[in-house]
N, C-alpha and C positions, 0 to 999 in steps of 0.2 A: 531504643525510644529512638522515635525514627525524626533524621533533623526536619526543623521548621523551614517551610519554604516564603522563600523573603523576594527571588527572584523566579521570574517564569520567563523561559524564551521559547520562542516560536518557531518554525522554521516550514510549517506546511500552510502554504500559502503565501509566502511571503517572510521574511524576518520580522519581528517582534521584541522588545526586550520591553518588561514589565519589572520595575524597581518599585519592592512598597505597596503594588494596589496601581501607582500607573505606571503608563505609557510614555519610555525614554525614548530618545532620539538617538539613536547612536551611529561614530561613522563609519564610514566602510573597511576601518581595516580592523576595528573592532567584530561591527560583524562576522566578519570571514573568521578570525580566531576563535570568536563561539561557536560559530557553527562547526568549524573542522571539531574543538574538542565535546561538540556536545552533538556529535555524528558518529566519530572514531575513539573519541577517550580518551584517558592520558597518552600524551605526547611527548616525545623529547624535542627540546628547544632545536638541535638542527633540521629536525627533518621536518616540522613544524615553519620553521619559517625558511628553509626550502621551499616547502611545499606553497606558500602565498607569496613567495616573490623570488620566484624563480629563477626570473633575469638579472637578481643584483648580488654581487659579491657575496660570499658567504657570513662578512664580519658584516657588513651593510643590513642583510639578512636576518642579521638577531641583532643589530640595533634598532630596526624598526618593527620587529616583534618585542622587544623589552619596550619599547614607547608606546607599542597599541597595550600591551597587557598594563602599565603603566592607566593610558587614558583607557581603558574597562574597566579598572577597580574605583577608576575616579568617580565613572558613571553609575556606579554599582559597586558598596565596598565586601570583597567576598568573592566578589564573581569569577577573578581564577584566580589559582593559586598555582605558586610554584613549588618544589620542595626539588635542589640541587640542581639535576641536568631534565627535568620533566615538568610538564605544565598540563593543567587540569581541571575545570570549571569545579569552583567553589561544593560544598555538600548539601547546599541552601538549593539548588537551581533546581526548579523546575524544567523537563523541558519534555513539549509534546508529543515529537519523535518517541523518546525513548519510553512513554504511557503506551503508546499507540502498538510499539513493537511487544511490551510486555503485555497488553489485551492481546494482540496474536497467538501469542505463543502459547497463553492460557487455553484458547481458543481450539488449536491445534493438537494441544497434549490431554484434552480433556477428555473424559471416560464417561462421566454421567453428565444429568441436563444442565444446559446454562439458566441466568437469570431472564424472567423474563423482558427485563427492559435493556437489553445489550440489545443497540441498536447496531445491523450490520453496514447502514450508509456509514457511520461513524470511522471504519478503516478504508474508506476513499474520499476523505475531507479533504484534499488537494494535494499542488502538487508541490515537492520538495525544493524550495524556494525558486518558484520562479522568475524569468530573464535571467539568472546568473547564465555564464558559461565556462566559470572554470572548471578545467580538463579535472579537479579532484573532484569536480561530486557525481563525474556522469557514473562512476561504481555504488555509491550511493543510494544513486535516483535507480536505478538499476534493480540492486537489494531492496530497496524499499517497493518496488513497482512489482518484482518478483513476492514478497513477503502477501502485498494486497491481494492480490491476484489470489495465492494458496486459502488465505485466512477467507475468503469472501467464498469458496467452493466450499470447503469446511462446516463455515456459517451455514452456510445454505441446507447442505445436505444435515447438520442437524435440529438445523427450524423443521426442514420437512418431514424428517421422522416423528420430530414431534407434533405432527400437525396444524405447523402454521405455515399455510403453502406460500402465503401471501409474501408474507417476512422472507420468506426461502426462497421465491421467485424474486423479491428485493434485491438478497445478496448475490443471487446466481448473476443477473441480469448488470449489474455494477462489475463483476467481472466481465462482462462482453462489454461494456462503455470501455472499458479499459483497456479491452485486449478483443477484438470483432474476430480476431484469429483462432483465437483458444480453444480449440476443439472436445476439450476438457469441460470449460464450461458451457457449452452449447452441450454437450451428454448433461449435464447438472439441471439445464434446464428443461432438456426434456424428460428426462427422470421425474421431476417435482411434476410436471403435466400427469406422466401415466400414475406415480402416486394417487394424484388429487382426482383420479380417472377422466381429465378431459384429452379425450382423445387424440378431439383433431385439434386440439393447440398441440399436442403432441408431433404428428407428420406435419403440422404447419413450425414448428421450433427445428423437425429434421430437415426441412426442405430451406429452412432459411441458411445454415450453418451449410446446404452443400452449393446453394448458391453463395453465399461469401469465399468459400473455400476452391469455386471454378472460378469464380470471377475473378480474384484476388494473387492463386496460388495456380491453379489449375489440375489442379486435383479433387480428387472423389471425399468422400468422406469416409476414413478408419474402418475396416468390418465390425470393430467393439461400438461406434456408432450406430455407422447401421443394423446393427442384431437387433438392436435398442428399441426396431419399428417394423425391423423385417415381418411380422408373424401379422401386426397391427397392418401393414401395408395391404400384406394380400389377403387378409380379411376385406378391407376396404371394397380393393380389383372385385373379389368374389362377388360382394353386396352389389356392386354396381352392374357386373356380367348379369346376376339375378331380375334388376329393374329394368334392364334393357329386353332380356330373356320374355319376364312377363306382361311391358309394353307391349312388344310383337306379338 
């Protein structure tokens, strides 16, 4: 039997704590300890205290941690649990990042068709704790960014295979908005246009890829990308040449 969700923690787009259906204002220390546990899972007291209060002595950091845990549970009973030397979020806490990660893994592991209502936009639903400059967040942000890019590309491929080209493009272009230099996302866009029979769009997407790589990195598209439109580009050049000859 699954635990009843009483508390909701949102980290995408900013910190938000909902307790029994109502928003609760949480102090900065509470926000940070909840965020670490939501992203990293069960943690040892000493490691958690050192991460959140790196400039304090060990004794002072542990005291600050105890106070933060007490205040958190005053705001939301059972929000944070402790056992021996470890700290963990309570079992009835729902975290948006956890749901996003679980959904992304399901998409990338899928072998069959996915539900019609699965919206690619939900995998790019907001930055992780924007405005926070905590050093410990850097790794989590990059992990989530890479996961988002991979799942958007995977979802784009799955949607294109099922003939839902509009949603497929939405997913692939979402990956490009997050990282305009991601060549695999450019290839996905080109492949979707080709699968839909839009040759001119495919060539335009290739030109966009080549342009951004040249301007930003000073490199040309990889052979894998160029091969996607090589035959098509040759046919267009031949057609143009024939048109000029006939006009002459």
